[in-house]
C-alpha positions, 0 to 999 in steps of 0.5 A, spaced: 500 485 418 495 488 413 489 492 416 482 488 415 478 490 409 471 493 410 466 487 411 463 484 404 456 485 403 453 478 401 448 477 395 445 471 395 444 471 388 451 473 387 456 471 392 461 475 394 468 473 392 472 469 398 477 473 401 480 473 408 485 477 412 491 476 411 491 475 404 495 471 400 500 477 398 500 479 405 501 471 407 507 471 402 510 477 405 509 475 412 512 468 411 518 472 408 519 477 414 518 470 419 524 467 415 528 473 415 527 475 422 527 468 425 532 464 421 534 459 426 528 459 431 531 453 435 537 457 437 533 464 438 528 461 442 534 460 448 535 467 449 530 471 453 529 476 447 528 471 442 523 467 446 519 473 447 519 475 440 517 468 438 512 468 443 509 475 440 509 472 433 506 466 435 500 470 438 500 474 432 499 468 428 494 465 432 490 472 432 490 471 425 487 464 425 482 467 430 480 472 425 480 467 419 475 463 423 470 469 425 470 471 417 469 464 415 463 464 420 461 471 417 461 469 410 458 462 411 452 465 413 449 464 406 448 458 402 451 451 404 455 451 397 458 458 399 459 456 406 463 450 403 467 454 399 468 459 405 471 453 409 475 451 404 478 458 403 479 458 411 482 452 411 487 454 406 488 461 409 489 458 416 493 452 414 498 457 410 498 461 417 500 455 421 505 453 416 508 460 417 509 459 424 510 452 425 517 452 425 516 457 431 511 453 435 516 447 434 522 451 436 518 454 442 515 447 444 522 444 444 525 449 448 519 449 453 520 441 453 528 442 454 527 447 460 522 442 463 526 436 462 532 440 465 528 442 471 525 435 472 532 432 471 535 437 476 529 436 481 530 428 481 538 429 481 537 433 488 532 428 490 537 423 489 543 427 492 539 428 498 537 420 499 544 418 498 547 423 503 541 420 508 543 413 506 550 414 507 549 418 513 545 412 516 550 407 514 556 410 517 552 411 523 550 404 523 557 402 521 560 406 527 555 403 532 557 396 529 564 397 530 563 399 537 559 393 538 564 388 535 570 391 538 566 390 545 564 383 543 571 382 541 574 384 547 569 380 552 571 374 547 578 375 548 577 376 556 573 370 556 578 366 552 583 368 557 579 366 563 577 360 560 585 358 559 587 360 566 581 356 569 583 350 565 591 351 567 589 352 574 583 348 575 587 343 579 590 349 584 586 351 590 579 354 590 582 360 593 584 361 586 578 360 583 574 364 587 579 370 586 578 369 578 570 369 580 571 375 584 575 379 578 569 377 573 564 380 578 569 386 579 569 387 571 561 386 571 560 391 576 565 396 573 561 395 566 554 396 570 557 402 574 560 405 567 553 404 564 549 407 570 554 413 570 553 414 563 545 414 564 546 418 570 550 423 566 545 423 560 539 424 565 543 430 568 545 433 561 537 432 559 535 436 566 541 441 564 538 442 557 531 443 560 533 448 565 537 452 560 531 452 556 527 454 562 531 460 564 532 462 556 524 462 556 524 466 563 529 471 561 525 472 554 519 473 558 522 478 563 525 482 557 518 482 553 515 484 560 520 490 561 520 492 554 512 493 554 513 497 561 518 501 557 514 502 551 507 504 556 512 509 560 514 512 553 507 512 550 504 515 557 510 520 557 509 522 550 501 523 551 502 527 557 508 531 554 503 532 548 497 534 552 501 539 556 504 542 549 497 542 547 494 546 553 500 551 553 498 552 546 491 553 548 492 557 554 497 562 549 492 562 544 486 564 549 491 569 552 493 572 545 485 573 543 484 576 550 489 581 549 487 582 542 480 583 544 483 588 550 487 592 545 481 592 540 476 595 546 481 600 548 482 602 541 474 603 540 473 606 546 479 611 544 476 613 538 469 613 541 471 618 546 475 622 541 469 622 536 465 625 542 470 630 544 470 633 537 462 633 536 462 637 543 467 642 541 463 642 534 457 643 538 460 648 542 463 652 536 456 652 532 452 654 538 452 662 537 450 660 529 444 655 532 441 661 536 442 666 530 438 661 526 433 659 531 432 667 532 431 667 524 426 662 524 422 665 529 422 672 525 420 668 519 414 665 523 412 672 526 412 676 519 405 679 518 402 678 511 397 683 509 390 682 507 389 682 500 382 680 496 385 678 489 385 671 488 392 671 485 395 675 490 392 670 495 395 664 492 401 668 492 401 670 499 399 662 501 405 660 497 410 665 500 407 663 507 408 655 505 415 657 503 417 661 509 414 655 513 419 650 510 425 655 511 423 656 518 422 649 519 429 648 516 432 653 521 429 650 527 431 643 525 438 646 524 440 644 531 436 638 532 440 635 526 447 637 529 444 633 535 442 627 531 448 627 528 452 627 535 447 621 537 448 617 531 456 618 532 455 615 539 451 609 537 456 607 531 462 608 536 
């Protein structure tokens, strides 16, 4: 799509030309591009890539329509007549855009509707299948139970018929025969009752067994959970103790290493101090004769007798010489003291 042109300055006296973006030339070009890119939108929209391309093209067209609407409002800000012209041009441009993307929108909406119909049909089919299976299962179970009841009723009916025929046949026979038949009927009834009682007993026993097994399973699971928790706590405790022991060993080792470094440093400093003191002592011992000589020179300089003079220049000269000699004598007198001061400074640094 072409870039948007600079905004048009509206002159109320002479309204600017109505021009929208995209222009007619751009719309014609875009129409050709859409026709070339989407020759069969209904087929292309069925593929993932085609569906995405058509969606982007529709979004682009709708974005253009939004730009046209914003431009329409901008141009319509003048007079109503000019606004109607703006609206007409906007409708024309928007209609052209919608016409361009109409096949794409129709294809996309048709594909979306087809997909939705397929999805709903699949859901309905699955519901119908489940309902049919449930109905078939229910009917099969009912038929099975009915067959059992019918068979039992047929058997009982046959037995009753047989008994009636026998009773009719031997009605005239002895009462003992009638009692025997009655006894047989009672025995059959007792047997059925016994079977039913045994069945109820078996069902109750099975239920109790299931409950017992379930209780045992829960108990085993609870015991396993308890043992797992104990094991986890034990491992956690052992791990914490091991980590604490390692940390303590590391701390003790670090302290020992620091103490060893301090000891070695103290020994080094003590050794250096002792060596410095010994060197200073030797130097002082070696310098002692020179110090004594220089001190005697200081005494000799201090003992010099200056002549009495009257001339002012001579007096000034002798005063200056006396001052200079005093400075030299003090330097000589302090010579040993400076050496001792250097010795004390070296000891202090050590």
